[in-house]
C-alpha positions as CSV (number, residue, x, y, z in Angstrom):
1,M,-16.1,16.3,-13.2
2,S,-18.8,18.4,-11.9
3,A,-19.1,22.0,-11.7
4,A,-19.0,21.6,-8.1
5,E,-15.7,19.6,-8.3
6,Q,-14.1,22.0,-10.7
7,G,-11.1,23.9,-9.1
8,R,-11.0,22.0,-5.7
9,R,-8.6,19.4,-4.5
10,Q,-9.7,16.1,-5.3
11,L,-9.4,13.3,-2.7
12,H,-7.7,10.2,-4.3
13,L,-8.8,6.6,-2.5
14,N,-7.3,3.3,-2.6
15,L,-8.9,0.2,-0.9
16,F,-6.3,-2.2,0.9
17,M,-8.1,-5.7,0.7
18,L,-7.0,-7.9,3.7
19,S,-9.1,-11.1,4.0
20,T,-11.9,-10.2,6.8
21,G,-10.5,-6.5,7.6
22,H,-7.4,-4.7,9.3
23,H,-8.7,-5.5,12.6
24,E,-6.6,-8.3,14.1
25,A,-9.9,-9.8,15.5
26,S,-11.9,-9.3,12.5
27,W,-12.0,-12.9,11.6
28,R,-13.9,-13.8,15.0
29,H,-16.8,-11.2,14.5
30,R,-20.3,-12.6,13.8
31,D,-20.5,-10.8,10.5
32,A,-16.9,-12.0,9.3
33,S,-16.8,-14.9,6.5
34,P,-13.2,-16.4,7.4
35,Q,-14.1,-19.4,5.2
36,L,-13.9,-17.3,2.3
37,A,-10.7,-16.1,2.6
38,A,-9.4,-18.2,-0.2
39,D,-12.7,-17.7,-2.4
40,F,-11.9,-15.6,-5.4
41,R,-15.9,-14.2,-5.5
42,Y,-15.5,-12.6,-2.4
43,Y,-12.8,-10.6,-3.4
44,K,-14.7,-10.0,-6.7
45,R,-17.4,-8.5,-4.9
46,M,-15.4,-6.1,-3.0
47,A,-13.4,-5.1,-6.2
48,Q,-16.3,-4.2,-8.0
49,L,-17.9,-2.4,-5.2
50,A,-14.7,-0.1,-4.7
51,E,-15.1,0.4,-8.6
52,Q,-18.5,1.2,-8.3
53,A,-17.4,3.9,-5.6
54,K,-15.0,5.3,-8.4
55,M,-11.7,4.5,-6.2
56,D,-8.6,5.0,-7.6
57,S,-7.1,1.5,-6.8
58,I,-7.3,-2.0,-5.2
59,F,-4.1,-3.1,-3.2
60,I,-3.1,-6.2,-2.3
61,A,-0.1,-6.9,0.3
62,E,1.9,-9.8,0.2
63,K,4.0,-11.9,2.9
64,Y,6.4,-14.9,2.1
65,R,6.0,-16.8,5.4
66,L,3.7,-18.0,7.9
67,N,4.1,-17.7,11.5
68,K,3.0,-19.6,14.5
69,M,0.5,-17.1,15.5
70,T,-1.8,-17.8,12.4
71,K,-4.0,-19.9,15.0
72,Y,-4.9,-16.9,16.2
73,R,-5.8,-15.1,13.1
74,V,-6.6,-15.7,9.0
75,I,-4.1,-16.0,6.4
76,P,-4.1,-12.9,4.6
77,Q,-5.0,-13.9,1.1
78,L,-4.3,-15.4,-2.5
79,E,-1.1,-14.6,-4.3
80,A,-1.1,-11.1,-5.2
81,F,-0.5,-11.1,-8.9
82,T,-2.8,-13.8,-9.3
83,M,-5.3,-12.1,-7.7
84,Q,-5.1,-8.8,-9.5
85,A,-4.7,-10.8,-13.1
86,A,-8.2,-12.2,-12.0
87,L,-9.6,-9.2,-11.0
88,A,-8.6,-7.3,-14.0
89,A,-11.1,-9.4,-16.0
90,V,-13.9,-8.9,-13.9
91,T,-13.6,-5.0,-13.4
92,E,-12.8,-2.1,-16.3
93,K,-11.4,1.1,-14.7
94,I,-10.2,0.6,-11.0
95,G,-6.7,0.2,-10.8
96,L,-4.8,-3.0,-9.5
97,T,-1.6,-2.6,-6.9
98,A,0.0,-5.8,-6.6
99,T,3.4,-6.4,-4.0
100,A,6.5,-7.5,-5.2
101,S,9.8,-7.9,-3.2
102,T,13.1,-6.7,-4.6
103,T,14.7,-8.8,-2.1
104,Y,13.3,-12.2,-3.4
105,N,12.7,-11.6,-7.1
106,E,14.8,-10.6,-10.1
107,P,13.8,-7.5,-12.0
108,Y,13.4,-9.0,-15.3
109,H,10.8,-11.4,-13.8
110,I,9.1,-8.8,-12.0
111,A,9.0,-6.6,-15.3
112,R,7.3,-9.4,-17.2
113,K,4.4,-9.8,-14.7
114,F,3.8,-5.9,-14.0
115,A,3.8,-5.7,-17.9
116,S,1.6,-8.6,-18.5
117,L,-0.9,-7.2,-15.9
118,D,-0.6,-3.8,-17.6
119,H,-1.4,-5.3,-20.9
120,I,-4.4,-7.6,-19.3
121,S,-5.9,-4.4,-17.1
122,G,-5.7,-1.9,-20.0
123,G,-3.1,0.5,-18.3
124,R,-4.2,0.0,-14.3
125,A,-1.5,-2.0,-12.9
126,A,1.0,-0.4,-10.1
127,W,3.9,-2.0,-8.2
128,N,3.8,-1.5,-4.3
129,I,7.7,-2.1,-4.1
130,V,8.7,-3.6,-0.7
131,T,12.3,-5.0,0.6
132,S,10.4,-7.4,3.1
133,T,11.1,-8.2,6.4
134,G,12.4,-11.0,9.3
135,D,14.8,-14.1,8.8
136,A,11.9,-16.4,8.7
137,T,11.5,-15.0,5.0
138,A,14.8,-15.2,4.2
139,R,14.9,-19.0,5.1
140,N,12.0,-19.6,2.6
141,F,14.2,-18.5,0.0
142,G,17.3,-20.5,0.9
143,K,18.8,-17.5,2.9
144,E,20.1,-17.9,6.8
145,R,19.4,-14.3,7.0
146,H,17.7,-11.1,5.9
147,L,19.5,-8.3,4.1
148,D,20.5,-5.6,6.5
149,H,18.1,-2.7,6.4
150,S,20.6,-0.4,4.2
151,L,21.8,-3.0,2.0
152,R,18.1,-4.1,1.1
153,Y,17.5,-0.3,0.1
154,E,20.6,-0.5,-1.9
155,R,19.1,-3.5,-3.7
156,A,15.9,-2.0,-4.1
157,H,17.2,1.2,-6.0
158,E,19.1,-1.1,-8.5
159,F,16.1,-3.4,-8.9
160,V,13.6,-0.5,-9.8
161,E,16.3,1.2,-12.0
162,A,16.5,-2.0,-14.1
163,A,13.1,-2.8,-14.3
164,V,12.2,1.0,-15.7
165,R,15.0,0.4,-18.1
166,L,13.3,-2.6,-19.3
167,W,9.8,-1.5,-19.2
168,T,11.2,1.6,-21.5
169,G,13.4,-0.3,-23.7
170,W,10.6,-0.7,-26.2
171,A,9.6,2.7,-28.1
172,E,6.1,3.3,-28.7
173,D,6.7,2.7,-32.7
174,A,8.7,-0.3,-31.9
175,L,5.9,-2.8,-33.3
176,L,5.7,-2.2,-37.0
177,I,2.9,-5.3,-37.8
178,D,3.5,-5.1,-41.3
179,Q,2.0,-8.5,-42.7
180,E,2.5,-8.0,-46.2
181,A,6.4,-7.3,-45.5
182,G,6.6,-9.9,-42.9
183,L,7.9,-7.3,-40.4
184,Y,6.5,-7.6,-37.0
185,A,9.1,-5.3,-35.0
186,D,11.7,-2.7,-35.5
187,M,14.6,-3.9,-33.5
188,S,16.4,-0.7,-33.7
189,R,13.4,0.8,-31.4
190,I,14.0,-1.9,-28.9
191,K,16.8,-1.3,-26.6
192,A,18.6,-3.5,-24.0
193,A,18.5,-2.6,-20.3
194,D,22.0,-3.3,-20.4
195,Y,22.2,-2.7,-16.4
196,E,24.8,-3.8,-14.1
197,G,25.0,-2.7,-10.3
198,K,26.4,-4.0,-7.1
199,H,23.6,-6.3,-6.5
200,L,22.2,-7.0,-9.8
201,S,22.8,-7.4,-13.6
202,V,20.3,-7.5,-16.4
203,A,21.0,-7.7,-20.0
204,G,17.7,-7.4,-21.4
205,P,15.5,-6.1,-23.7
206,L,12.5,-7.3,-22.4
207,N,10.5,-9.8,-24.4
208,L,6.9,-8.0,-24.2
209,P,6.1,-4.9,-26.1
210,R,5.5,-1.7,-24.2
211,S,2.3,-1.8,-22.3
212,P,-0.5,0.8,-22.0
213,Q,1.2,2.9,-19.1
214,A,4.7,1.9,-20.2
215,V,5.9,1.9,-16.4
216,P,3.0,1.0,-13.7
217,V,2.5,3.3,-11.1
218,L,5.3,2.8,-8.5
219,V,4.2,2.7,-5.0
220,Q,6.0,2.8,-1.9
221,A,5.2,2.2,1.9
222,G,8.3,2.9,3.9
223,S,8.6,5.7,6.2
224,S,12.3,5.3,7.5
225,E,15.0,7.5,6.6
226,D,16.0,5.1,3.7
227,G,12.5,4.6,3.0
228,R,11.9,8.2,2.3
229,S,15.0,8.7,0.4
230,F,13.7,5.9,-1.8
231,A,10.4,7.5,-2.3
232,A,11.5,10.6,-3.0
233,R,13.7,9.1,-5.9
234,W,11.1,6.6,-7.3
235,A,7.6,6.5,-5.5
236,E,4.5,7.9,-7.4
237,L,2.2,6.7,-4.7
238,V,3.2,6.7,-1.1
239,F,1.1,4.6,1.8
240,T,1.9,5.7,5.2
241,A,1.1,5.2,8.9
242,Q,0.2,8.4,10.4
243,P,-1.7,8.0,13.8
244,S,-2.6,11.9,13.7
245,I,-3.0,14.9,11.5
246,E,0.1,16.6,13.2
247,S,2.6,13.6,12.0
248,A,0.7,13.3,8.6
249,I,1.4,17.0,8.1
250,A,5.1,16.8,9.0
251,F,5.6,13.5,6.9
252,Y,3.9,15.2,3.8
253,A,6.2,18.4,4.2
254,D,9.3,16.1,4.6
255,L,8.6,13.8,1.5
256,K,7.1,16.4,-0.7
257,G,10.2,18.8,0.1
258,R,12.8,15.8,-0.9
259,L,11.4,15.5,-4.7
260,K,13.3,18.7,-5.8
261,A,16.5,16.9,-5.7
262,W,15.3,14.5,-8.2
263,G,14.1,17.0,-10.5
264,R,10.5,16.2,-9.9
265,N,7.4,18.4,-8.5
266,K,5.1,18.2,-6.0
267,E,2.3,16.7,-8.1
268,Q,4.3,13.8,-9.3
269,L,4.1,12.2,-5.9
270,K,0.7,11.6,-4.1
271,I,0.6,10.4,-0.3
272,L,-2.0,8.3,1.0
273,P,-2.1,7.7,4.9
274,G,-3.8,4.6,6.2
275,L,-7.3,5.3,7.3
276,I,-9.3,2.9,9.7
277,P,-12.9,4.2,9.8
278,F,-15.6,2.7,12.2
279,I,-18.7,4.4,11.3
280,G,-21.9,4.3,12.9
281,D,-25.5,6.3,12.4
282,S,-24.3,7.8,15.7
283,E,-21.1,8.3,17.1
284,A,-21.9,5.9,20.2
285,E,-22.7,3.4,17.6
286,A,-19.1,4.0,16.0
287,K,-17.3,3.5,19.2
288,E,-19.7,0.5,20.3
289,K,-18.4,-1.3,17.1
290,E,-14.8,-0.3,17.7
291,R,-15.0,-1.8,21.4
292,E,-17.0,-5.1,20.0
293,L,-13.7,-5.8,17.9
294,N,-11.4,-4.9,20.3
295,E,-12.7,-7.0,23.1
296,L,-12.4,-10.2,20.6
297,S,-8.5,-9.6,20.3
298,V,-6.5,-12.3,21.7
299,S,-4.0,-11.2,24.3
300,D,-1.3,-13.8,23.4
301,Y,-1.4,-12.7,19.5
302,G,-0.9,-9.0,20.2
303,L,1.7,-9.9,22.5
304,Y,3.7,-11.9,20.0
305,N,3.2,-9.1,17.3
306,L,4.2,-6.4,19.4
307,S,7.3,-8.4,20.7
308,A,8.2,-9.0,16.9
309,L,7.9,-5.3,15.8
310,L,9.6,-3.9,18.6
311,Q,12.5,-6.9,18.3
312,T,12.3,-7.4,22.2
313,D,10.5,-10.3,23.9
314,L,7.7,-9.0,26.0
315,S,6.5,-12.1,27.7
316,D,8.0,-11.4,31.1
317,C,6.4,-7.9,31.0
318,P,3.2,-7.3,33.2
319,L,0.8,-6.2,30.8
320,D,-0.6,-3.3,32.7
321,G,2.8,-2.0,33.0
322,P,4.9,0.4,30.8
323,L,7.1,-1.1,27.9
324,P,10.7,-1.7,29.0
325,Y,12.1,1.0,27.3
326,E,15.6,0.1,28.1
327,R,15.7,-2.9,27.0
328,L,14.6,-2.1,23.3
329,P,16.8,-1.6,20.6
330,A,17.9,1.9,19.2
331,P,15.6,2.5,16.0
332,E,18.4,2.2,13.4
333,Q,19.6,-1.2,14.9
334,V,15.9,-2.5,13.8
335,Q,16.2,-4.9,11.1
336,G,12.6,-5.0,10.4
337,Q,10.3,-1.8,10.3
338,Q,12.2,1.0,11.5
339,A,9.3,3.4,10.6
340,R,6.9,1.2,12.5
341,F,8.9,0.7,15.4
342,Q,9.4,4.4,16.0
343,L,5.9,5.0,15.9
344,Y,4.7,2.2,18.3
345,V,7.5,3.8,20.5
346,N,6.4,7.1,20.5
347,L,2.6,6.3,20.8
348,A,3.6,4.4,23.8
349,R,5.5,7.4,25.5
350,E,3.4,10.3,24.6
351,E,0.1,8.8,25.6
352,K,1.7,6.8,28.5
353,L,0.4,3.3,27.4
354,S,0.8,0.3,29.1
355,I,1.6,-2.6,27.0
356,R,-2.0,-3.9,27.0
357,E,-3.3,-0.4,25.8
358,L,-0.5,-0.5,23.0
359,I,-1.8,-3.5,21.8
360,I,-5.6,-2.8,22.2
361,R,-4.2,0.9,20.5
362,T,-2.9,-0.5,17.5
363,A,-5.1,-3.9,16.8
364,G,-7.0,-1.9,14.3
365,G,-4.8,-0.2,12.5
366,R,-1.2,-1.0,13.5
367,G,-0.4,2.5,14.0
368,H,-2.9,4.0,10.9
369,F,-5.3,6.7,12.0
370,T,-8.2,5.3,13.5
371,V,-11.1,7.2,13.6
372,A,-14.9,6.3,14.8
373,G,-18.1,8.4,14.3
374,T,-21.0,9.4,11.6
375,P,-20.5,9.6,7.7
376,I,-20.4,13.2,8.4
377,Q,-17.6,13.2,11.0
378,I,-15.6,10.8,9.0
379,A,-15.8,13.0,6.0
380,D,-15.1,16.2,8.0
381,T,-11.9,14.4,9.1
382,M,-10.9,13.5,5.6
383,Q,-11.6,16.8,4.0
384,R,-9.7,18.3,7.2
385,W,-6.7,16.3,6.6
386,L,-6.8,17.4,2.8
387,E,-7.0,20.9,3.1
388,A,-4.3,21.1,6.0
389,G,-1.5,19.4,3.8
390,A,-1.7,16.1,5.5
391,A,-2.6,14.1,2.7
392,D,-3.6,13.7,-1.1
393,G,-6.2,11.1,-0.3
394,F,-6.5,7.9,1.8
395,N,-5.6,4.1,1.8
396,L,-9.0,3.0,2.9
397,M,-8.3,-0.2,5.6
398,P,-11.6,-1.2,6.7
399,P,-11.5,-2.8,10.1
400,L,-14.1,-5.3,9.3
401,L,-14.7,-6.3,5.6
402,P,-16.9,-6.4,3.8
403,S,-19.4,-4.7,6.0
404,G,-17.1,-2.0,6.7
405,L,-16.6,-1.4,2.8
406,D,-20.4,-1.5,2.3
407,D,-20.9,1.1,4.8
408,F,-17.9,3.6,3.4
409,V,-19.3,3.0,0.1
410,S,-22.9,3.7,0.8
411,K,-22.7,6.1,3.6
412,V,-19.3,8.3,3.5
413,V,-18.5,8.3,-0.5
414,P,-21.7,10.3,-1.0
415,E,-20.7,12.8,1.3
416,L,-17.8,13.4,-0.3
417,Q,-19.1,13.6,-3.2
418,N,-21.7,16.2,-2.4
419,R,-19.0,18.3,-1.1
420,G,-17.1,18.1,-4.2
421,I,-13.8,16.9,-3.2
422,Y,-14.1,13.3,-4.4
423,R,-15.4,12.3,-8.1
424,T,-18.3,11.3,-9.4
425,E,-17.0,9.6,-12.3
426,Y,-13.7,8.5,-13.7
427,S,-12.2,11.0,-16.0
428,G,-9.8,8.5,-17.8
429,N,-9.1,4.6,-18.2
430,T,-5.6,3.7,-16.7
431,L,-4.6,4.3,-13.3
432,R,-2.1,7.3,-14.1
433,E,-5.3,9.0,-15.5
434,H,-6.9,8.5,-12.5
435,L,-4.0,9.6,-10.0
436,G,-3.4,12.8,-12.3
437,L,0.0,11.4,-13.5
438,T,-0.9,11.5,-17.3
439,G,1.1,14.7,-18.1
440,M,4.5,13.6,-16.5
441,S,6.6,10.4,-17.2
442,A,7.5,8.2,-14.6
443,P,10.8,8.4,-12.4
444,Q,13.7,7.4,-15.0
445,P,17.3,6.0,-14.3
446,V,20.0,8.9,-14.3
């Protein structure tokens, strides 16, 4: 760390990789390469560029279904674990965050996968813990319906506790590797998980030795009441959608304030709101980039997504009229993304948006904070959020890939480094070291 960086809060940056970019119409742009959505070399280049920029980690989301609107948009990308394991071999420092559902997996299976990724990468693995959404997903796993919202989180709490028991079952000195005596491991230093819950049971122990981080960094992205309670108990890194600095400050204070109840301090949890940057050499150029992508959006696709999120068929509503608020379910009745549902409804009400305007407003960032400006303006915004207690950093979501990442790395990162609020070199080798989580153990079962 340079002298300028000493004593100043440092931004954390995560790259959220999503095929051609986070704008729903990105694949139609002349600079996009949708034909490479399943080409590993495409993601390898972006991962190496993110590492060159000294970002904390790369994040890959995961969905377990294909809907009929795929005809309007590129499928997300390759399976997360396979991708991150491959990227581990072509990077050296950057963290690797993979998404896995607690609803459609088992703890032993997931514990083995993440322990393996942590070994393969030398301690750079992180788990984005999700509970999944939608009955369409459930049917792909032989279920008629998706679990109710509260039950999903009950299962998730049990799932993570069981996984942590598996990861920490191997003591640091469990491996003897005494070739002369013929002793590989000290079985007295390996404990079974012996977990028995309402939804899950796991015997253990894990059949892999302790990995470099022992427990991968635990990541979570739900902002509903259940999601926040879960994050306060388990999460070390939180991705969140906040459309304004005011909402981000309120979320940040609320979530950090919940940690004490679990014996945790505020430095044990990093909060990274999503950031959708449109970057131009002038503000006018940046806004033109945003306008150009918005005009490539397909109304049918946006209307379908909005109807699904709001769990209300909007096909009979005039696009230039308001949302039919009287037909919308109450937030607590939503079995999908409760926090995102509330965010969209609040946006429409507060900004008096028509259905068409709401579709356009969320086409690029799905409710995440969107900014169009010069590199200096974007750096100013990021610094303001950091210093105002709205964020510990950002989950970078370029609207168009790979060009949006190229611009951010070449133009915004140097500006952040010049201000002394972003690293110029990695100071460690593991993701826990990048995030400043080294002096603290991961959340433990009670």
